[in-house]
C-alpha positions in Angstrom: -0.1 0.0 0.2 1.0 4.0 -0.6 1.9 5.6 2.6 3.6 9.0 4.2 6.5 7.9 6.2 8.5 10.4 7.9 12.2 9.3 8.2 13.9 11.9 9.8 13.0 14.6 12.5 12.3 17.5 11.1 11.5 16.8 7.9 9.2 16.0 5.2 6.6 13.0 4.3 7.7 10.5 1.8 5.1 8.7 -0.1 6.3 4.9 -0.1 5.0 1.2 -0.2 4.6 0.0 3.0 3.4 -3.8 3.6 0.5 -4.2 6.2 0.3 -7.2 8.2 -2.8 -9.2 8.4 -5.5 -8.4 11.6 -3.9 -10.8 15.0 -6.4 -11.3 17.5 -8.7 -8.3 18.7 -7.1 -6.0 15.4 -9.3 -4.4 12.6 -8.1 -3.9 8.9 -9.5 -0.6 7.7 -9.5 0.5 4.1 -9.0 4.3 4.7 -11.2 6.6 3.1 -10.2 9.9 4.3 -7.6 11.3 6.8 -7.6 14.7 8.6 -3.9 16.7 8.8 -3.8 17.6 12.2 -1.3 20.1 14.2 -0.4 17.2 16.1 1.2 15.3 13.1 2.9 18.6 12.5 4.4 18.6 16.1 6.2 15.7 15.1 7.4 16.8 11.8 8.9 20.0 13.5 10.5 17.8 16.1 7.9 19.5 18.8 7.3 15.8 19.9 10.7 14.1 19.8 9.4 10.9 21.7 8.1 9.1 18.7 10.9 6.8 17.0 11.3 7.3 13.1 10.9 5.6 10.1 7.0 6.3 11.2 3.8 6.6 9.2 2.0 9.9 10.1 -1.8 10.7 10.4 -4.3 9.7 13.6 -7.4 11.1 12.1 -9.3 9.1 10.0 -12.7 7.4 8.5 -12.9 4.1 6.8 -14.7 0.8 6.0 -13.4 -2.4 7.5 -12.2 -4.9 5.4 -10.9 -8.1 7.6 -10.9 -8.7 11.1 -9.0 -10.5 13.3 -9.7 -13.5 16.0 -12.3 -12.5 19.2 -13.5 -9.3 17.3 -16.8 -8.8 17.9 -17.5 -5.3 17.8 -17.0 -4.5 14.0 -17.6 -6.7 10.6 -16.1 -6.3 7.4 -18.1 -3.7 5.1 -18.8 -1.6 8.7 -18.2 2.2 8.3 -16.0 3.5 11.4 -14.0 6.3 12.7 -10.7 6.0 14.2 -9.5 7.7 17.7 -6.0 8.1 19.0 -7.2 7.8 22.2 -7.2 3.9 22.2 -8.4 2.1 25.6 -7.7 -1.0 27.0 -11.2 -1.4 29.2 -10.0 -2.5 32.4 -7.1 0.1 34.0 -8.6 3.0 36.8 -9.5 5.5 33.9 -11.5 3.4 31.7 -13.4 1.8 34.6 -14.2 5.4 35.8 -15.5 6.8 32.9 -12.0 8.8 31.7 -11.1 6.2 28.8 -9.7 9.5 27.0 -6.6 9.1 29.4 -6.7 5.7 29.6 -3.6 4.6 31.4 -2.2 1.4 29.4 1.0 1.8 27.7 0.8 2.5 24.0 3.4 -0.6 23.5 0.6 -2.4 25.2 -1.8 -2.1 23.2 0.6 -2.7 20.1 2.3 -6.0 19.1 5.6 -7.3 20.3 8.5 -6.3 18.4 8.4 -9.4 16.5 6.0 -8.7 14.4 5.3 -5.2 13.7 2.0 -4.3 11.7 4.1 -2.1 9.1 6.9 -2.7 7.2 9.3 -1.9 4.4 12.0 -4.1 2.9 12.3 -5.7 6.0 12.5 -2.8 8.2 9.5 -1.9 10.8 7.5 1.2 10.1 6.7 2.9 13.4 2.8 3.7 13.9 1.8 7.0 15.0 -0.3 6.6 18.2 -0.9 3.0 17.0 -2.9 4.5 13.9 -0.8 5.7 11.1 -3.6 7.0 9.2 -1.9 8.6 6.0 -2.1 5.3 4.2 -4.0 3.6 2.1 -5.2 1.1 5.3 -4.8 1.0 8.8 -4.3 -2.0 11.2 -5.4 -1.2 14.5 -6.6 -2.7 17.8 -10.7 -2.7 17.8 -10.5 -0.2 20.8 -9.3 2.6 18.5 -12.7 2.2 16.6 -15.8 3.5 16.6 -18.4 1.9 14.3 -20.8 4.7 12.6 -23.9 5.1 10.9 -23.6 4.3 6.9 -25.4 7.6 5.8 -22.4 9.6 7.4 -20.1 11.0 4.6 -17.1 9.3 5.3 -14.7 12.7 4.4 -16.6 14.8 6.7 -16.5 11.6 9.6 -12.8 11.9 9.5 -12.9 15.3 11.3 -14.4 13.4 14.6 -11.5 11.1 14.8 -9.4 14.3 16.6 -10.0 17.8 15.7 -14.0 17.9 16.3 -14.3 15.6 19.2 -11.1 17.5 21.3 -12.5 20.9 20.8 -16.7 19.4 20.9 -15.8 17.8 24.0 -13.9 20.3 25.7 -17.0 22.7 25.6 -19.6 20.1 26.2 -18.1 17.7 28.4 -14.6 19.5 30.1 -16.1 22.7 30.7 -19.8 22.2 30.4 -21.2 25.7 29.1 -24.2 26.9 30.6 -27.6 28.3 28.6 -27.0 31.8 28.4 -23.0 32.4 29.1 -20.3 33.9 27.4 -17.5 32.4 25.7 -14.0 33.3 24.2 -12.1 30.7 21.9 -8.7 32.1 21.2 -7.4 30.5 18.0 -10.0 29.2 15.1 -8.5 26.7 13.3 -10.2 23.2 13.2 -10.3 22.3 17.2 -11.2 26.3 18.0 -13.9 25.9 15.4 -15.1 23.2 17.1 -15.1 24.4 20.4 -17.0 27.2 19.5 -19.5 25.3 17.7 -20.1 23.5 21.1 -20.4 26.4 23.1 -23.5 27.4 20.4 -25.0 24.2 20.8 -24.6 24.5 24.7 -26.6 27.3 24.2 -24.0 30.5 24.8 -25.4 33.8 24.3 -22.0 35.4 23.3 -19.0 33.4 21.7 -16.3 35.7 20.9 -13.6 34.3 18.4 -10.0 35.7 18.6 -7.2 35.1 15.6 -4.8 36.7 13.6 -6.5 35.9 10.2 -9.4 37.7 9.1 -10.6 34.8 6.6 -10.8 32.3 9.5 -13.0 35.2 11.9 -15.3 35.5 8.9 -15.6 31.4 9.0 -15.7 31.4 12.6 -18.4 34.2 12.1 -20.3 31.4 9.5 -20.1 28.9 12.5 -21.8 30.7 15.2 -18.8 33.4 16.5 -21.4 36.8 17.5 -18.0 38.9 17.6 -14.5 38.6 16.2 -10.9 40.2 17.6 -7.9 40.2 15.0 -5.4 40.1 17.4 -2.7 41.2 14.7 -4.9 44.5 14.9 -6.2 45.1 18.3 -4.7 44.2 21.8 -7.0 40.8 22.3 -7.3 41.0 26.0 -8.4 44.4 26.5 -10.9 44.0 23.2 -12.3 40.7 24.3 -12.9 42.3 28.4 -14.5 45.0 26.5 -17.1 43.0 24.3 -17.9 40.6 27.3 -18.3 43.6 29.6 -15.6 42.1 32.0 -14.5 38.9 30.8 -16.1 35.7 29.4 -17.9 33.0 31.5 -16.0 30.2 29.6 -12.3 30.7 28.1 -10.7 28.2 25.7 -7.2 28.0 24.0 -6.9 26.2 20.9 -3.3 26.9 19.6 -0.9 25.8 22.2 1.3 28.9 22.9 1.9 30.2 26.2 1.5 33.7 25.7 -1.9 32.8 24.3 -3.4 30.7 27.0 -2.0 33.4 29.5 -4.2 36.2 27.3 -7.1 33.3 27.5 -6.7 33.3 31.2 -6.8 37.1 31.6 -10.0 37.1 29.2 -11.9 34.7 31.6 -13.8 36.3 34.4 -13.7 35.4 38.3 -15.8 32.7 38.9 -15.2 31.7 34.9 -13.2 28.6 33.7 -10.8 28.9 31.5 -9.9 25.6 29.5 -6.4 24.6 27.7 -7.2 22.6 24.6 -3.9 23.4 22.5 -1.2 21.3 23.0 1.5 23.6 24.6 5.5 22.8 23.8 7.0 20.4 26.6 8.4 22.2 29.3 6.8 25.5 28.8 5.9 27.4 31.7 3.1 30.0 31.9 3.6 32.8 34.0 1.0 33.4 37.1 0.8 35.7 40.0 -1.0 34.7 43.4 -3.9 37.4 42.1 -4.8 35.0 39.2 -5.9 32.7 41.8 -8.1 35.0 43.5 -12.1 35.1 42.5 -13.0 31.4 42.6 -11.6 31.3 38.6 -11.1 27.4 37.4 -8.0 26.9 35.5 -8.1 23.4 33.5 -7.0 21.3 30.4 -9.2 19.1 28.1 -7.9 15.6 26.7 -9.6 14.4 23.7 -13.0 16.4 24.6 -13.0 14.7 28.0 -15.7 12.0 27.2 -16.0 8.6 25.5 -15.1 8.4 21.6 -17.9 5.7 21.5 -20.5 7.9 22.8 -19.4 11.2 21.7 -18.6 10.4 18.0 -22.0 8.4 17.2 -23.6 11.8 18.8 -21.9 14.2 16.9 -22.6 12.6 13.7 -26.2 12.9 14.8 -25.8 16.7 15.4 -24.2 17.1 11.7 -27.0 15.4 10.2 -29.3 17.3 12.1 -27.7 20.5 11.1 -26.7 21.6 14.3 -22.8 21.1 13.7 -21.4 22.4 10.7 -18.4 20.3 9.4 -18.9 20.8 5.3 -17.6 24.5 6.1 -14.3 23.3 8.2 -13.2 21.0 5.3 -10.8 23.7 3.4 -9.4 21.4 1.2 -9.3 17.9 0.0 -6.2 16.5 -1.5 -4.7 12.9 -2.5 -1.8 11.3 -0.7 0.7 12.0 -3.2 0.1 16.1 -2.2 0.5 15.5 2.0 3.1 17.9 2.3 1.4 20.8 0.7 -1.5 20.6 3.3 1.2 20.6 6.0 2.1 24.0 4.5 -1.1 25.3 4.1 -1.9 24.7 8.0 1.3 26.1 8.6 0.7 29.5 7.2 -2.8 29.7 8.1 -4.5 29.3 5.3 -7.0 26.8 6.1 -9.2 25.4 8.8 -8.7 21.6 8.1 -7.3 19.7 4.9 -8.7 16.2 4.1 -6.6 13.7 2.5 -8.8 11.8 0.4 -8.3 7.8 -0.8 -9.4 5.9 -4.1 -12.6 3.9 -3.1 
């Protein structure tokens, strides 16, 4: 099969022929239909996440059709439509048993195969899987607990976004922060995850949603998807602008970029008694300066991981939202590309030109 391989960090992806094994017990072979291009993949390319070994097939936000299943798989069967999720769960650790499967404590290696039988190889060389998925390939071989079965009338191109970005953003608003009807919300950074958080806040009934970004075209898209106000941080001082628009600060703040500076700004935009939620992935070792005054006024500071819910519960719910017209995904897909143009998708994302690029595969 064709796959996008990362051989050096930092580096670019190379399209190569990669061999994929047959499903072992508990595994599922999926024909990839579409794969979203996410900032988490970009962080690996840039060397920001330097703990993933090369050579590696990247990609983790995808949807497809089951081709074959291994022994003991009962959840799906060939022909089923599925969405993958990077928060592969074991089902028996403390996190899984207490409803926090998104933070499953089982080591990734325990959900993969042993070193003697890799899932992906090329000329006898092991190809590492990114978070046990590797979506930038014509097929995926994954543990069944990395999949959620979805209804067949859901377009797979749009369903792929639910594998990471939309679930992360929507869940941050709905599950982690629990946005209240009539509340004031600010979202800093309206790429794919931020736009999903914005829509989650709208679906929760927020009365005001302020979008903050440095790109006018993103802010215009945010308006289309439910923002009541926008702030261009390249033109206005964002904290002052948001405090004025919200009459003293938002009840719920979200940072969806992953930078210490914008996280600090979002904290300042959130009023006392409010909840400030970090969704973006901050650099390892990054520090955010805070003072004692930040902890006055009963303000809550938290992070959200993979939307704070169970993806086998959340993904079907979000599909119902989409098909019912509440969740708008079509506008979030800025472009679709073949696998051979995967690096163009990363270039566009780095320049802030797109909300989401989706790699599509031949049926």
